[in-house]
Structures are given as C-alpha cells and as structure tokens.
C-alpha positions in Angstrom: 99.4 159.1 80.8 97.6 156.0 82.0 99.3 152.7 81.3 97.2 149.8 80.3 96.9 147.1 82.9 98.3 143.6 82.2 94.8 142.2 82.4 93.6 144.6 79.6 96.6 143.7 77.4 95.9 140.0 77.8 92.2 140.1 77.2 92.0 142.5 74.2 92.9 140.0 71.5 90.9 136.9 70.6 92.7 133.6 70.6 91.6 130.6 68.6 92.3 127.2 70.2 94.8 125.1 68.3 95.3 122.5 71.0 92.8 119.9 69.8 91.7 118.7 66.4 88.4 120.2 65.5 88.3 122.6 68.6 86.4 125.7 67.7 87.0 127.8 70.8 87.7 131.5 70.4 88.1 133.8 73.3 90.3 136.2 75.2 93.7 135.1 76.4 92.4 134.5 79.9 89.4 132.5 78.6 91.7 130.5 76.4 94.0 129.6 79.3 90.9 128.4 81.3 89.8 126.4 78.2 93.2 125.0 77.5 93.1 122.7 80.6 90.3 120.7 78.9 92.9 119.4 76.4 95.4 116.8 77.4 99.0 118.0 77.2 100.9 116.4 74.3 104.1 114.4 74.7 107.2 116.6 74.3 108.4 114.5 71.4 105.5 115.8 69.4 107.1 119.3 69.0 104.4 120.7 66.7 101.7 120.1 69.3 103.9 120.6 72.4 105.1 124.1 71.5 101.7 125.8 71.5 100.6 123.8 74.6 103.7 125.2 76.5 102.1 128.7 76.3 99.3 127.5 78.5 101.3 127.0 81.7 104.5 128.2 83.5 107.0 125.3 83.3 109.6 124.3 85.7 112.3 125.9 83.6 110.4 129.3 83.7 109.4 129.6 87.3 112.8 130.9 88.4 112.5 133.6 85.8 109.1 134.6 87.0 110.5 134.8 90.6 113.5 136.9 89.4 116.0 134.1 90.1 117.1 133.3 86.6 120.2 135.1 85.3 119.2 134.4 81.6 115.5 135.2 81.6 113.1 137.6 83.3 109.5 137.5 84.2 109.0 139.9 81.2 110.7 137.3 78.9 108.2 134.6 80.1 105.3 137.0 79.7 106.4 137.9 76.1 106.7 134.2 75.3 103.4 133.1 76.8 101.1 136.0 76.0 102.7 137.5 72.9 104.2 134.3 71.5 107.6 135.9 71.2 110.7 133.8 71.3 112.5 134.0 74.7 116.0 135.4 74.7 117.1 132.0 76.1 114.9 130.2 73.6 118.0 129.9 71.3 119.1 127.3 73.9 120.1 124.7 71.3 122.5 127.3 70.0 124.5 127.5 73.2 127.2 124.9 73.4 126.6 123.8 77.0 122.9 123.4 76.5 123.3 121.6 73.2 125.8 119.2 74.8 123.4 118.6 77.7 120.6 117.7 75.3 122.9 115.3 73.4 124.1 113.7 76.6 120.8 113.3 78.3 119.7 110.0 76.5 123.1 108.4 77.1 122.9 109.4 80.8 119.4 107.9 81.1 120.5 104.6 79.5 123.6 104.5 81.8 121.4 105.0 84.8 119.1 102.2 83.6 122.0 99.8 83.2 123.6 100.6 86.5 120.4 100.4 88.6 118.4 97.8 86.7 115.5 100.1 86.0 113.6 101.3 83.0 113.4 105.1 82.4 110.7 106.5 80.1 110.3 110.0 78.9 107.0 111.1 80.4 104.4 113.5 79.0 104.3 117.1 80.2 102.1 117.3 83.4 100.0 120.0 84.8 99.7 120.4 88.6 96.3 119.1 89.5 95.5 122.0 91.8 97.3 124.8 89.9 96.8 124.2 86.2 99.0 127.2 85.4 102.0 125.2 86.6 103.5 122.3 84.7 106.6 120.3 84.1 108.2 117.8 81.8 110.5 115.5 83.8 113.6 114.2 82.0 112.7 110.7 83.0 110.2 108.6 85.0 110.4 105.2 86.5 108.1 103.6 89.1 111.2 101.8 90.4 113.2 104.9 91.4 112.9 105.1 95.2 112.9 108.8 95.5 109.7 110.1 93.9 109.7 108.1 90.6 111.0 111.1 88.7 114.5 112.3 88.0 116.4 115.0 86.1 119.8 114.6 84.4 122.0 117.6 84.0 125.4 117.9 82.3 127.1 120.6 84.5 130.2 122.3 83.0 133.3 123.1 85.0 132.0 126.5 86.0 128.9 124.9 87.7 130.8 121.8 89.1 131.3 123.0 92.7 127.7 124.4 93.0 126.3 121.2 91.5 128.3 119.0 93.9 127.3 121.2 96.9 123.6 121.1 96.1 123.0 117.6 94.7 125.7 115.2 95.8 126.2 113.4 99.1 129.7 112.7 100.4 129.4 109.0 99.3 128.5 110.0 95.7 131.5 112.3 95.4 134.0 109.6 96.3 
C-alpha cells in the first residue's frame, strides 16, 4: 500500500484566505502559505484575527515540538494544528494551572520590571522572520531601552522548574 506524501495531503484541499478583509484568494495549502505573507500579522490582542494567522508560520513555542524537544507536543501535533486546523493537545494551555497562573502574572511582572528599571514595555505584534517567513514569534514585551536586544520574555517558573530556570537564565549576582 502506498502512503500519500505530506505534500499531496497538504495541496489536495483548497484554502480560502481569511487573513484580510476582501481578500479573494483561494488555492492549495502551499499556495495559501505563500500568499499569507502578503498580509500583515495582526496584533495578538485581536484573537479573532490572530488565531487564523498563527497557522501561517511556526512560532517560537512550536519550534521545540517540530525538533522533537518538547515533552508536551510533537511535530505531528504542530502539523495537525497548522495544516488540519486541529486543536493541539497542549492548546488547552489555559486549563493547566501553571500556564494559567503564568498568563495572569505576566502583566504584573512587566509592570514591575518597568518600575524597577525606568523603562516602558509594550506588547508587540507578532513578527515573521524577514528571510524565513515560515518562522515567527510574539515577544512578551518590547522596549527600545532594554540593553540586551530590545525584547524580553517573562516566565513564572514553578518549584519543579526552579533549579533549571536558575541554571539557564540567572547570573550569580541575580540569585543573591
């Protein structure tokens, strides 16, 4: 029995573009992905527009799954979400207590950082890599006054992740 290739599974259906008002594009999945880069990515606060746009790129939270390094998602989960529109197993993230708490704490952590360092942090729009439009990310915060790269991520690590977090992200001065 011959199995269909991934390319034939992707291109058999037609996809209508819903990324821009009045856009009439209809084409294969691969054609739609090439077309999608012509639309600006919506801000993540506009969830109704942002969710379909997320299907047009592999985000920072998904790349580990694609590489086989995520214990919660696999490359197949990402494929099913992007190509088939299925909810990822981890998509029920808001239902998990640690993730829910992290989402609740993030704005407070951003404001605290602003106050301690005298900077203004804004929630930026999702960005596509200029050379690799299949890759994208939505930074937690952005400030032109942060010395590192202007972008930062805030994570609320639980007790189980504490030692790994300290080892990977903190300097000795920050731990004191």
